[in-house]
C-alpha positions in Angstrom: 51.0 8.5 8.5 53.7 5.9 7.6 54.0 5.1 11.3 50.2 4.5 11.5 50.3 2.1 8.6 53.2 0.2 10.2 51.2 -0.1 13.5 48.1 -1.3 11.6 50.2 -3.8 9.7 51.8 -5.2 12.8 48.5 -5.6 14.6 47.0 -7.4 11.6 50.0 -9.8 11.6 49.6 -10.4 15.3 45.9 -11.1 15.1 46.2 -13.4 12.1 49.1 -15.3 13.6 47.2 -15.9 16.8 49.6 -13.9 19.0 46.7 -11.7 20.1 43.6 -13.7 21.0 40.0 -12.8 21.8 39.4 -12.6 25.6 39.1 -16.0 27.2 35.7 -17.0 28.7 36.6 -17.8 32.3 35.4 -17.1 35.8 32.0 -17.3 37.5 28.6 -16.4 36.0 25.2 -16.2 37.6 22.1 -16.5 35.4 18.5 -15.8 36.7 15.6 -17.3 34.9 12.0 -18.4 35.5 11.0 -22.0 36.2 9.4 -22.4 32.8 12.9 -22.2 31.2 14.5 -24.6 33.8 14.8 -27.7 31.7 16.1 -26.0 28.5 18.6 -23.7 30.3 20.0 -26.6 32.4 20.8 -28.5 29.2 22.1 -25.4 27.4 24.3 -24.4 30.3 25.9 -27.9 30.3 26.8 -27.4 26.6 28.1 -23.8 27.4 30.4 -25.1 30.1 31.7 -27.9 27.7 32.6 -25.2 25.2 34.1 -22.9 27.9 35.3 -25.3 30.6 37.0 -22.5 32.6 33.7 -20.7 33.1 31.4 -21.8 36.0 27.7 -20.9 35.5 25.3 -20.9 38.4 21.6 -21.0 37.5 18.9 -19.5 39.8 15.3 -20.2 39.1 12.2 -18.6 40.7 8.8 -17.1 39.8 9.6 -14.5 37.2 7.9 -11.6 38.9 9.7 -12.3 42.1 13.0 -12.3 40.3 12.2 -9.0 38.6 11.3 -7.3 41.9 14.5 -8.7 43.5 16.7 -7.6 40.6 15.3 -4.1 40.6 15.6 -3.8 44.4 19.2 -4.9 44.2 18.6 -8.0 46.4 19.6 -10.3 43.5 22.5 -9.3 41.2 22.9 -11.8 38.4 25.2 -11.4 35.4 22.5 -12.5 33.0 18.7 -12.3 33.3 16.5 -14.5 31.0 12.8 -13.6 31.0 9.9 -15.7 29.7 8.5 -12.8 27.7 8.9 -9.2 26.7 6.6 -7.9 29.4 8.8 -9.5 32.1 12.0 -8.0 30.8 10.5 -4.5 30.4 10.7 -3.4 34.1 14.3 -4.4 34.3 15.2 -2.5 31.1 13.2 0.6 32.2 15.1 0.6 35.5 18.3 1.1 33.6 19.8 -2.2 34.6 20.3 -3.8 31.2 23.7 -3.4 29.5 23.5 -1.5 26.2 23.0 -3.6 23.0 22.8 -7.0 24.9 19.1 -7.8 24.6 18.5 -11.0 22.5 15.4 -13.0 21.8 16.3 -16.6 22.4 13.1 -18.6 22.0 9.4 -18.2 21.8 6.8 -19.6 24.1 3.3 -20.9 23.3 0.2 -20.6 25.4 -2.2 -23.4 26.5 -5.6 -23.5 28.0 -5.9 -26.2 30.8 -8.8 -27.9 32.4 -9.1 -30.4 35.3 -7.6 -33.8 34.6 -11.0 -35.5 34.1 -12.5 -32.4 32.3 -15.8 -32.5 34.2 -17.2 -29.6 32.2 -16.4 -31.3 28.9 -14.4 -28.2 27.6 -12.7 -28.6 24.2 -12.5 -25.2 22.5 -12.9 -21.5 22.9 -16.7 -21.4 22.5 -16.9 -23.7 25.6 -15.1 -20.9 27.6 -17.9 -18.5 26.6 -20.7 -20.9 27.5 -22.6 -20.8 30.8 -20.9 -24.0 32.1 -17.7 -22.0 32.7 -17.9 -19.7 35.7 -14.2 -18.8 36.3 -11.0 -18.7 34.3 -7.6 -18.0 36.0 -5.1 -16.1 34.0 -1.9 -14.2 35.0 -2.1 -10.4 35.4 -2.6 -9.0 32.0 -0.6 -5.8 32.7 2.6 -7.5 33.8 2.5 -11.0 32.5 3.0 -12.1 28.8 0.6 -15.1 29.2 -2.2 -13.0 30.5 -1.8 -10.3 27.9 -1.5 -13.0 25.1 -4.7 -14.7 26.2 -6.7 -11.5 26.2 -5.3 -10.6 22.7 -6.3 -14.1 21.5 -9.9 -13.7 22.8 -10.1 -10.3 21.3 -9.0 -11.8 18.0 -11.9 -14.2 18.3 -14.3 -11.4 19.3 -14.9 -13.2 22.5 -13.3 -11.1 25.1 -16.4 -9.1 26.1 -18.2 -12.3 26.6 -15.7 -13.8 29.0 -14.0 -10.9 30.7 -16.3 -11.0 33.7 -15.3 -14.7 34.3 -11.6 -13.8 34.4 -9.7 -14.1 37.7 -6.3 -12.4 37.4 -3.5 -14.0 39.5 0.2 -13.2 39.9 1.6 -15.8 37.5 0.9 -19.0 35.5 1.9 -21.3 38.4 -0.8 -19.7 40.6 -3.4 -19.9 37.8 -2.7 -23.7 37.7 -2.9 -24.0 41.5 -6.4 -22.4 41.4 -7.4 -24.9 38.8 -6.0 -27.8 40.8 -8.0 -26.7 43.9 -11.2 -26.6 41.9 -11.6 -22.9 42.4 -11.8 -22.2 38.6 -12.9 -24.1 35.6 -9.9 -23.3 33.3 -6.5 -21.8 33.5 -3.9 -20.2 31.1 -0.2 -21.1 31.2 2.8 -21.6 29.0 3.1 -24.9 27.1 6.4 -26.1 28.8 4.6 -25.8 32.2 2.1 -28.4 31.0 4.4 -30.5 28.8 7.2 -30.9 31.4 6.2 -29.1 34.5 4.0 -29.4 37.6 0.8 -28.9 35.7 1.1 -32.2 33.7 0.4 -34.5 36.6 -2.9 -33.0 37.8 -4.3 -31.1 34.9 -5.5 -31.8 31.3 -5.2 -29.9 28.0 -8.1 -28.1 26.6 -6.1 -26.9 23.6 -3.0 -25.0 22.5 -3.9 -21.4 21.8 -3.2 -20.8 18.0 -0.2 -18.6 17.5 -1.9 -16.4 14.9 -4.3 -15.1 17.6 -1.7 -13.3 19.7 1.7 -11.6 19.2 4.6 -13.9 19.6 5.9 -14.2 23.2 9.7 -14.1 23.0 11.9 -15.3 25.9 14.5 -12.6 26.1 18.0 -12.6 27.6 20.2 -9.6 28.6 23.5 -8.9 30.3 23.0 -6.7 33.4 25.1 -3.6 33.9 26.5 -4.5 37.2 28.1 -7.8 36.0 31.7 -8.4 37.0 32.2 -10.7 34.1 31.0 -8.9 30.9 32.9 -11.1 28.5 31.4 -14.4 29.8 27.9 -12.8 30.2 27.9 -11.6 26.6 29.2 -15.0 25.4 26.4 -16.8 27.3 23.6 -14.6 25.9 25.0 -15.0 22.4 25.2 -18.8 22.9 21.5 -18.9 23.5 20.9 -18.2 19.8 23.4 -20.7 18.5 21.8 -23.2 16.0 22.5 -26.2 18.2 21.3 -24.4 21.3 18.0 -23.6 19.6 17.4 -27.3 19.2 17.5 -27.7 23.0 14.8 -25.0 23.4 12.7 -27.0 21.0 13.4 -30.2 22.9 11.7 -28.7 26.0 8.6 -27.3 24.3 9.7 -23.8 23.2 10.1 -22.6 19.6 13.4 -21.5 18.0 13.9 -17.9 16.9 17.2 -18.4 15.2 16.2 -19.5 11.7 19.5 -18.6 10.0 23.2 -19.2 10.5 24.4 -16.0 12.2 28.0 -16.6 11.3 30.2 -19.3 9.9 33.8 -20.1 9.1 35.1 -18.7 5.8 34.2 -21.0 3.0 31.5 -22.9 4.9 28.3 -23.8 3.1 25.1 -22.4 4.6 22.0 -24.6 4.1 18.5 -23.9 5.4 17.1 -27.4 5.9 13.7 -28.9 6.9 13.7 -30.0 10.6 12.5 -33.5 9.6 15.7 -34.1 7.7 18.1 -33.5 10.5 19.4 -37.0 11.4 20.7 -38.0 7.9 21.8 -34.5 6.9 23.9 -33.9 10.0 25.8 -37.2 9.2 26.0 -36.4 5.5 27.4 -32.9 6.3 30.1 -34.3 8.6 31.1 -36.9 6.0 31.3 -34.2 3.3 33.5 -32.0 5.5 35.8 -35.0 6.1 36.1 -35.8 2.4 36.2 -32.3 0.9 37.4 -30.1 3.8 34.4 -27.8 3.5 32.3 -27.3 6.6 28.5 -27.5 6.2 26.3 -25.3 8.5 22.7 -26.3 8.6 19.8 -24.3 10.1 16.7 -26.5 10.8 13.2 -25.2 10.9 9.8 -25.4 9.1 10.0 -25.1 5.3 7.9 -21.9 5.2 9.9 -20.2 7.9 13.1 -21.0 6.1 11.8 -19.6 2.8 10.7 -16.4 4.5 14.2 -16.1 6.0 15.8 -16.7 2.6 13.5 -14.1 1.0 14.6 -11.5 3.6 18.3 -12.3 4.0 19.3 -13.6 0.5 21.9 -15.7 2.3 22.5 -19.4 1.8 24.2 -21.8 -0.6 21.5 -24.5 -0.8 17.9 -24.9 0.2 16.5 -28.3 1.3 12.9 -28.2 2.7 10.9 -31.4 3.4 8.5 -30.9 0.4 9.3 -29.9 -3.2 6.6 -27.2 -3.3 8.7 -24.9 -1.2 11.6 -25.2 -3.6 9.2 -24.4 -6.4 8.2 -21.2 -4.6 11.9 -20.3 -4.2 12.4 -21.1 -7.9 9.5 -18.8 -8.8 11.2 -16.0 -6.8 14.4 -16.5 -8.8 16.5 -18.0 -6.0 17.2 -21.4 -7.5 19.8 -22.4 -10.0 19.6 -26.2 -10.0 17.4 -28.9 -8.4 18.1 -32.6 -7.6 15.7 -35.1 -6.0 17.2 -37.1 -3.1 14.4 -38.8 -1.1 10.7 -39.3 -0.6 8.4 -38.8 2.4 5.2 -40.8 2.9 2.7 -39.4 5.4 1.5 -41.7 8.2 -0.7 -41.3 11.3 1.2 -41.6 14.6 -0.5 -42.5 17.9 0.8 -43.3 21.4 2.4 -46.6 22.1 -0.2 -49.4 22.4 -2.7 -47.0 20.7 -4.7 -46.1 23.9 -7.4 -44.4 21.9 -7.8 -47.3 19.4 -7.2 -45.1 16.4 -6.9 -47.6 13.6 -7.7 -45.7 10.4 -7.8 -42.2 8.9 -11.5 -41.7 9.5 -11.1 -42.4 13.3 -9.5 -38.9 13.5 -13.0 -37.5 13.3 -14.1 -39.1 16.6 -15.4 -36.4 19.0 -13.2 -35.7 22.0 -9.9 -36.7 20.3 -7.0 -34.3 20.5 -5.3 -34.0 17.1 -2.0 -32.2 16.2 -1.3 -31.0 12.7 1.5 -29.0 11.0 0.9 -25.3 10.4 0.0 -25.3 6.7 1.9 -22.1 5.9 5.0 -22.9 7.9 5.5 -26.7 7.9 5.9 -28.9 4.8 3.6 -31.6 6.1 0.9 -29.0 6.8 -0.6 -28.6 3.3 -0.1 -32.3 2.7 -2.3 -33.1 5.7 -4.9 -30.7 4.4 -5.1 -32.4 1.1 -5.2 -35.9 2.6 -8.1 -35.0 4.8 -9.9 -33.2 2.0 -9.7 -36.3 -0.3 -11.1 -38.4 2.5 -14.0 -35.8 3.0 -13.2 -35.3 6.7 -11.3 -32.0 6.8 -14.1 -30.1 8.6 -14.7 -32.9 11.1 -11.0 -33.3 12.0 -10.6 -29.6 12.2 -12.9 -29.7 15.3 -10.5 -31.9 17.1 -7.3 -30.0 16.3 -5.7 -28.6 19.5 -2.2 -28.1 18.2 -0.7 -26.5 15.1 3.0 -27.2 15.1 5.7 -25.0 13.5 8.2 -27.8 13.1 7.7 -31.5 12.7 9.6 -32.6 15.8 6.9 -30.7 17.8 4.3 -33.1 16.5 6.4 -36.2 17.3 7.0 -34.9 20.9 3.3 -34.0 21.4 2.2 -37.6 20.6 5.2 -39.1 22.6 4.2 -37.1 25.6 0.4 -37.9 25.1 -0.3 -34.2 24.8 -2.3 -35.1 21.6 -3.8 -38.4 20.7 -2.7 -38.5 17.0 -0.9 -36.6 14.3 0.1 -36.9 10.7 3.8 -36.9 10.1 6.4 -38.3 7.6 7.1 -42.0 7.8 10.8 -41.4 8.6 9.8 -39.1 11.5 7.6 -41.9 12.9 10.7 -44.1 13.0 12.6 -41.5 15.1 9.9 -41.7 17.8 9.3 -45.5 17.6 9.9 -46.0 21.3 6.9 -43.8 22.1 4.6 -44.0 19.1 3.1 -46.4 16.6 2.5 -45.7 12.9 -0.7 -46.3 11.1 -0.6 -46.3 7.3 -2.9 -43.9 5.3 -4.8 -45.6 2.3 -3.2 -44.8 -1.0 -6.5 -43.4 -2.3 -6.1 -40.5 0.1 -2.3 -40.3 0.5 0.5 -38.7 -1.5 4.2 -39.0 -1.8 6.2 -35.9 -1.0 9.5 -35.6 -3.0 12.5 -34.2 -1.0 14.8 -32.1 -3.3 17.9 -30.1 -2.7 18.5 -26.9 -4.6 21.5 -24.6 -5.2 20.9 -20.9 -4.7 21.6 -18.0 -6.9 23.2 -16.0 -4.1 25.6 -18.7 -3.0 29.1 -17.4 -2.2 30.5 -20.8 -3.0 28.6 -22.1 -6.0 31.1 -24.8 -7.0 31.2 -26.3 -3.6 27.4 -26.0 -3.3 27.0 -28.0 -6.5 29.5 -30.6 -5.2 27.5 -31.0 -2.0 24.3 -31.4 -4.0 25.9 -34.2 -6.0 27.2 -35.7 -2.8 23.7 -35.7 -1.2 22.4 -37.6 -4.3 25.2 -40.1 -4.3 25.0 -43.8 -3.3 27.1 -43.1 -0.3 24.6 -40.5 1.0 21.7 -42.8 0.0 23.1 -45.4 2.4 22.9 -42.8 5.2 19.3 -42.0 4.3 18.5 -45.7 4.4 20.2 -46.0 7.8 17.7 -43.5 9.2 14.8 -45.2 7.3 14.3 -42.5 4.7 13.2 -43.7 1.3 15.3 -42.8 -1.7 13.1 -44.5 -4.3 9.6 -43.4 -5.1 7.0 -45.7 -3.5 4.7 -47.3 -6.0 1.0 -46.9 -6.0 0.7 -43.5 -4.3 0.2 -40.2 -6.2 3.0 -37.6 -6.1 2.3 -34.4 -4.2 0.7 -31.8 -6.5 3.0 -29.1 -5.2 0.1 -26.8 -4.4 0.2 -23.9 -1.9 -1.5 -24.3 1.5 -5.2 -23.4 1.6 -5.8 -20.0 3.2 -8.7 -21.3 5.3 -7.7 -21.3 9.0 -7.8 -24.5 11.0 -9.4 -22.7 13.9 -12.3 -20.2 14.0 
């Protein structure tokens, strides 16, 4: 027994001294993925190879069902397979080709309904698909494709499937569905949002609307190491890298949604801070400055305020909480999570439109104009969501604007990107967010009689593992030095005069879409 203790002690010393290191990530790696993930995975792979310069990653893109058949037949033998959804990964897993315990959800994908560029049938919402003017709708095969299955589920949720099922033309994949629409052989098609935002479909097709996420089960892009890999260490590192906080931001950049809403791991003594996505520019810089001054690393996880609160409720992990609206901190306080609160900044909602304002949207009531495409924040997920509801209700136009809503975003950068890319004509976001997208958007003020100021507060959490450092960071964020950083990114640190404060009320339960 004494010998065993000596061995354990020696190994502990060797590991702690760095004499024994974790396996180095080297060699070649082949990753297969569908075209819908091309932009995001190319950016992510560049970052992976920066982190592991001795590992060379080759990406292979193709239609996902062709890849699945080729992998199962042994014609293609990648180290890692990244699918667009669960249905596409299932055949590979059922064939026994996935290495045990390596499956990871790395992003989620939204569905969109597309129409011809000039929208000759004047289609704007789901009731239009049911109408007699729509003869044919192209969707991917429902039994094998996540997009097709998701569309059917959405229509069933709206009690409309029986009315449109005879119009449905099932094709092999979303790309083929778009090709049928481009050729004029169908009136509408279903695909993934990145295909429209950044892919082939954008040039020749138009958006009818995003399909609301609550109507269908989430479609998760899933990655796995395959059993026959010759480089297990690098393959596992790549799959894990896909859920890194900074990597998740690259998925968001290319039209997907993050799934990693918490910091999976951190250095000993690091502060963990769930933070609103709209606060990223100043908080990243403030966090780095705090680490430089105090020697304590700050790990942020950015997402919508409601998503972060749900994660806090589940995990009870984190040192501070900083959403984009004080209401969410009040909710955390009501649940007994909060020990101290300090205000640090203020958000003022504005309307954003495309550069040069192509739709001539000049005031709040213009958002009711028929035919406009409006994006809003999900009221139960995003801080600006319930604020938008209240603004429109005060103006007496909530119901009318609701008819024009084609996108409900889960994080505020999604709204900025949608207007920048002209996917939607207008949205309501924070003033500081409008500045971040100033090259592509213009901001239109909202009259004070309808508007409200949203305080941004930071709160220390009861379950913090480093309460003293958490309090120091909170004080630092409220300091003049941090205020200068907020001002640098055009965030307001003094309450604007003449506009009511946000009432800190919960989002209304009424859905934006029928």
